[in-house]
N, C-alpha and C positions, 0 to 999 in steps of 0.2 A: 447563440452560440451554443453548442450541443456539449453536452455532459458527456463524456466519458469516463470510466472509472476503472483501473488496471489495479488485482489483485495480486500482490507479491506472495510469490508461493516454490518461486525455484530455485530456492536456500538446502545447500548441502544440509542441512537443520545436522554438523556433523559436535557442537556441544550437546544438542539432545540427547543424540543415541537414534533415534527414528525421527519419521518425517514430520515437520512440527505440525504442518496440515492436517496431517489425517489424526492428530491427538485427538483422544475421546474428552469433551466436556462436562461436567455435572450437569447439562442442561438435554445432555445425550445428541449432544448433536455433535460432529468434530468443529475443528476450529476452522475450516477451511470453511463447512456448508456458515455457521457462524457471521463468518466475514462474506461470505456471498450473499448470507440474508442483508446484511449489514448495509451493503452495493446496492442493493436491486430497493433497499427501501426509501431511498436516493431518488428514484423513478430516472434514472437516467437514459443517455443516449444509447448507448452501447458497454456493456461489462464483457474485460478482457481479464482470463488469469496468466498471469506468468509462469507457468507447472514445467518440471524435465516429465511430466507422465500428460501427455495428450489427451487422456483416458479422463479425466479429470472431473469434468461435470457435463454430464447432460446437456444442454439446450443454451450454453454459454462457447463462444469463443474463446478456447485454449489455444496459448503462440509457447513458442520453446522461443529462446532465445539466438539469436542467429550469429553471434563469436561467443561463445562458450568461458565462464570466468572472471564477465566483468560486474559480477556482482546484482546488486539492484539496478542500474547504469542499465547495462546488458534486457532489460524487462523493457525497460522504458526506450532503447532504441527499439526494439522487435515492435511496440505499439505504434510509436510512434508512422510505423505503414499505414496503420487502421484508421486513422487520426487527420479529419482536415484542417489546415488552418484556422487558426483564432478561437479555432474549441478547446475547453478549458479537460483536463488530463487532471482527475482526481486518485492519487497515487496512496494502495491501504498496503501496512505488509500485513500479511495473516497471522502474526503474533503476538496480536494485542486483545487478551481477551477480555480487553476490561473495554473497549471503546463503545459509545456512542453514539447514536444519530445528532446527538447533540453536538459532540466532538468534531463530527467532521460538518454540521451546517454552520459551527463558526468561521471555520475553513470559506466554504462554501456563500458564503452571506459576509464577507470579511473586505469589498468590494476591491481586493487587489485583486492583482490580473498572477502575483505569483502568492504564494504564500504557508507557513508552516508554523508549528507552537513552538516559542522557544526553546532551545535548547533540543529540541527533539524534531530531528529531521522526516523524521515517516508519523503521522501522516501528510500529503503535501497536497498545493493545489496547484499548478502551469498553467499558464496557458499558453497555446503551441502557436507560434510563430517561425517563419523563417530562420531567422536566429534563433532564438530556441530545436532546432534540429541541428545548426550549423554546429554548435557549439559543441552535444550531445555526441555530432559526429565528429566531430574532434574528440572531446572528451573518450571516446568511446577505441578508440586508436590508439591512446596517450598508456601511462602505465604511474601507477605511487596514486597520491593524491587528488590525483584529475580523477579520476571514477567515483570521490567520492559524492553521496548525495548533502551532502552542504558546502561541497564545493559550485554543485550544479546549481543548488538554488542562489548563493551569492550572485553568478553569475546572469540569474536574472531577477537579479533585488528582489529574492522574496520577503512580504513584510512577518514581522513577526509576532504572534499571535501571546497572550497569553489564556496559558492551557487552567479554565473554571474549577475542573478534575484532572492535576495531577497522575494523580494512579491510574487515568484510567490507557495513559498513553504510554504502561509499563509493557515493554516486553517479553517475554519467555520464550531463554533462548539453552536452558540446562533442565532436569531434572528437578533443581529442589525449587528452581522458581516456576514454576509446571503444577507442584505441588503445594507451593501455597497458594496462589490464585485459587486451585480446587478446594484450598481448606477454608480463602474465605469468601467464598462462591455466593452469591447472592442474586438469585436475578431482578435485574434492575426495569423500570419503565422504558427508559429508555435503549432497553437493547430492542432490536424487531425479534417478531415472533414469527418466521417461518408455515 
């Protein structure tokens, strides 16, 4: 089973007031470059970036949602065209600045066909199957709560893992949350260095 990684970077970043993927970290990387280094450190078969900007990164395939305003599910839906059945798909948001390799390794080595951390729908691991494709196709055409990642994880019977470092799973969605991260930033040995 091949491993594909999808980085979700197509959000509108309305609460942040600027593109979260392009925020400059204290280590000099943009948040997207940090997340891309993290993804590549896992040696996947392929990495995709779900982004509104198709020129986001060179040497990485950027995909755009086929259907507008479907949230993260739209990025997953678009990515499935590039993934074979029974491959594993690791989905990583680009707004978790403290996420580390060990956080993702736990999901990858859980032994589950689908996994995420309790209380956190992302990052998550899915095994692509015909049933999963059908479910996402159905979800993407519905409105309301059916578009949520939590709904998808429930349908995939994803196992919940207990995070060793819950603070690593915090998203930064506002300028205050980003500033709090910058203030407490210290490089970690668990962080890839691209």
